[in-house]
Every structure is written in structure tokens, then in C-alpha cells.
N, C-alpha and C positions, 0 to 999 in steps of 0.2 A: 417429553416422552423419552427422548434419548437419555436424559439423566436418570429416569426411572429404570431404563433398560441396562444401566450401568455403563453406557457408552459416553463417558464423561468427555473424552477428547473430541469426539465428533459433535457432541452437544455444544461444546465451546466454539468449535469451528463454524457450525451452522448459525449459532447465535451471533457471532461476530459478522458473518456473512450477511445475515438478514438485517442487522442494525446498520451495517455499512451501506447496503443498497438503499435503505430507507433514507439514511442521512444524505446520500448523494442526490436522491430525488428531491428532497427538501431544499437542498442548496441550488440545484438546477432550476427549481421554481415551478415544477409541474408535479403535482401530487394528486392522484386519482382524478385527473382531468382538471384540477383547480389550479389557477395561476396564482401562486403564493405571493409573487412580487407585483401583482397587479396586471390587468389585461394589456396595459401599454408596455410592459416589460418584455423586451425582446428575448426569445428563447429559441434561437435558430440553431443550425448545425454546429457552427463554431463555438457558440455559447456552451452547448452540451459537451463538446470536445474539451474546451478550456476548463470547464467545471470538473470533468473526469480527470484531467491531468493534475489539477491542483488537489483534488481528492486523493488520487493515488500518491502524490508527493507527500501529503500529510500522513496518510495511512502508513506508508513505508517508513517515514521518519519516526512514527510511533513504534514501529516494529524494531528499528535499530536502537531506539531509546530503551525498549524492553530488554534488548540483548545486553546493554550496558547495566541496566538496573538489576538483571538477574545475576550478573557477575558480582555486583556489590552485595546482593542479598546472600549469595553463596559464600561470602567471606573473602573473595579475591578482589579487593579494592584496587591494588596496584595494576592488575590486568585490565580492569575497567577503565581506569584513568589513563593507562599507557596505550591501550589498543582500542577499546570499544568507543570511548568518547571521541577521540580524533577521527575514527572511522565514521561516526555519526556526523561530525562536522564536515567531513569530506563529502558524504552523501548530500547533506543539506546545501553545500556550496555548489557542487556540480549540478544538482537538480535545479538550483536557483538560476544558474547560467542557462540551462535548457529552457526553463519557463520564461525567462526574460527574452530569450531569442525568439520564442514562439509569440511573445507579446500577449500573454494570456490576460494581463490586466485590462487591456482594451476591451476584451469581450465580456469581462466580469464587472465592468463599471456599473455601480448601483447595487451590487450584491452586498450582503452582510460581510463586514470586515475586509472588503476588497482593497480599500486604500491601505489598511494596515498590512495586508498580505503583500501588496506591491512594495511598500517600504521595507519589509523584512527581506524580500527577494533581492532588492538593491543592496541591502546591508550584507547579506550572506555572499553575494557575488563580488564583494570587495576584494581588490588585489592583495591587501594585507592579510586577509584570511587565507587566500590561496597560498601565500608565502609561508604562513604559519603552520599549515597542515603537515608538510614533510618534515619540518623541524620538530614538531611535537611527536610525530611518529618515530623519528630517529632517536629522539631523547627517550621516548617510552621503550623502544627496543633495547637501548643501552641499559636502562634501569632494570628491565626484566631480566636481561642477561646477567647483570650484576647480582640480582636478587636470587635467581634460581640456578645460576652457574652455567658453565659452558656446555654441560651435558644436555641442557634443554635449548641451546641456542638454535639448533636446526629446527626444532619444533616451533619455537617462538617466531623465527623468521618465516617459516612456512605459513603460519597462521596470519602474520601481518600481510604477506603478499596476497593470500586468498581473501582476506577481509577487505583490502583495498580494491581488488578486482571486483568483489561482490558489490562494494559501494558504488563503483563506476557503472557497473551493469544495471544496478537498481536505479541509479539516478538518470539513466538514459533509456535503455530498451524497456525496462520494467515500467517506468513511468509512462512511456508512450503506449504501452500495451493497455493501460487503463482507459485509453480512448474508446476501447470496445464497449465500455459501459454506456456511452452515449448512443450506441446502436439501439439499445433497448427503448430509449425515449424517442428516438427518431422513428423507429418502427411503430411505436405506440401512436404517434401523431398520424402517420400514413394510414395505418389500419383503421383508426377511429374515423378519419375523414371518409374512407371508403365505406365503412359501415353506415355512416349517416346518410349516404346517398341511397341506401336500400330503403329508407323510409318513404321514398317517392314511388316505390313499386307497390302493386297489389299484395296485400299480406306482408307489407314491409316491416311492420312492428315485430312480427314473429321472426322474420329473417334477421332483423337488427339484433334481437336478443340472442339468436343463435350465433350470429357473427361475433357478438361480444363474448360469448362463452368460448368460442374458438380462439379469439384474440387473447383472452385471459389465460387459457391453457398454454398457448404458444409462448406468450410473454413470460409466464411462470417458468416454463421449461428453459427458455433462453436466459432468464434472470438467474436461475439456479446454476446452470452450467457456467455462464460468464462470470458470475460473482464468485462461485466456488473456485474457478480457475485463478482468478485474480487475488482473492483473499487468502486462499489456502496455498496454492502453488507458488504464487509470486511473493508471498509474504510469510505466512505462518510456517511453511515447510522449511524455511531457512533455519528453524530452531528445533527441528527434530533430530534426535540421535538414535542410536541403536535400540534404546529402551522404548522408543515411541512416545515419550512424554513431551508435552508442549513446553517450549521455551527453556529447554535445558541448556545451560551455558557451557561454553568451551572452558575446559580446565587444563592447566599445564600438567603433563604427566598422564593425561587420559589415554593417549594413544599407546604409551608404553604399558599401562595397566591392561588395556584391552589385548595387546599382543601377548602378555604373560598369561592372561586368562585363556586365550585360544590355544597357547602352547601346552598348558596344563590339561 
């Protein structure tokens, strides 16, 4: 409907939001009340939190990857290799340290690709990768300064600093904020159990269906707000510029061009 209304950006945002929420539910193992991983599969509070953190880690990694890809597609391959790729690796490594510290692999044991994910987290948290990140960024900064000249050195340095800070914030605070997705499934379990108890009352069937409608409405609202906040605010909004288009890459000289346009 949003596509037909000409709201392409919002259509993409809501499409990604809906797909992401469904994907998280499938991995968590509870979809429309069905235990996807079997009735014996534990799906407790910490399983939900761990699933949400890993989901957020992967989603934001994809967002940083898109940022590098867009620079390449825009024709600025040196900027992608010198800045966006090492920033992506920085995010992956710092996020891996966080997830290993929380020990999410213990809670996700038995889930699809859990062992492979644990191996990847151990590899990304390797000290050699930690040592290579600043060297890569320093070399990239030097290469960009040589390519574009000293006139852009301040702009390049500022973008490097902001990108590194963004990567650290994304790999810590933003990943942890995805734990809020688990609230949806915890609330679903609590409300569903409460609704089932209504069946023992006189007229319990009608009350049960009424409760289910209220639960669906509340969970729909909660899902919309929480998912939109996480998918749009924490992830997609990083790639908006003044034009309002999705995933517009940073380009050297952009700030100077904008200043000239505003002055004229």
C-alpha cells in the first residue's frame, strides 16, 4: 500500500521491520504459539535475550556492510576500503567481544548455526584482529589524504573519528538495546497463559477469544513501536542524509558542496 501511495522509503522501512521481526521470532523458536525447535527446546527469558542480541548484531553488521557497499557502488572504492570496511571489522570485533562476555552461545545451544556463530565470534575477537584495526584505519587515512589532498584532511579525519565512535556505540549500546525485542515474546507467553485460565470460567470461551483479540492488538502495537525503533532508529537512520533517501553514502567534498549551496 505504501508503495502504491508513493511512499517508497517508508515502504522499505516497514518491509524490513516486518521481515526482521518475523525472522527473530523464527530463530527464537516461538511462532504463532508453535514451538519450532520442538516442545523440549528451552525458550526462556535468557534464550530470548540472547537471540535478540545475536539478531541485532547480525542486522547492524548488515547495515555497516551496506554502507561500504554503497560507497563502492557510488564509485568511491578507496573510501570504502580505507574507511568503511575497517569500520565494519571494528564493529564486528567489538560486538563479538560483547556477545562472548555475555556468553550467548550457552543459551543458543541447539539453535540453527549456533556452533558456527560461536566459532565466528571467537575468531572475530582474536587479538590479532584487534591490533590490525587501528593499523588499517591509519593506513587508510594516509591513503585518502594522499589521494584527495590536504584540503580534505580535516573532513577525512572527522569522518574517521565519527565512524569509529559510531561502530563502538553500535557494537555496545545499540546491540544491547535489541534485547527489547525479547519483551514481545515474554509478554506473549505471560498473556497467553493468563488467557487460557479464562476457559475455566463460565462463558470462558467468549472471554478467551476477547482476551486473544486484546493480546493481538497490544502485541501488534508493541511490535510496531519496538521494531520500528530498533530497525529504523538504531540501524537505517544512520544512512539518511539531507535528501531523505535511504543508504546514501558519505562522499568527500559533500560538506563543502552543501556549504556552497547554502551560501548561494
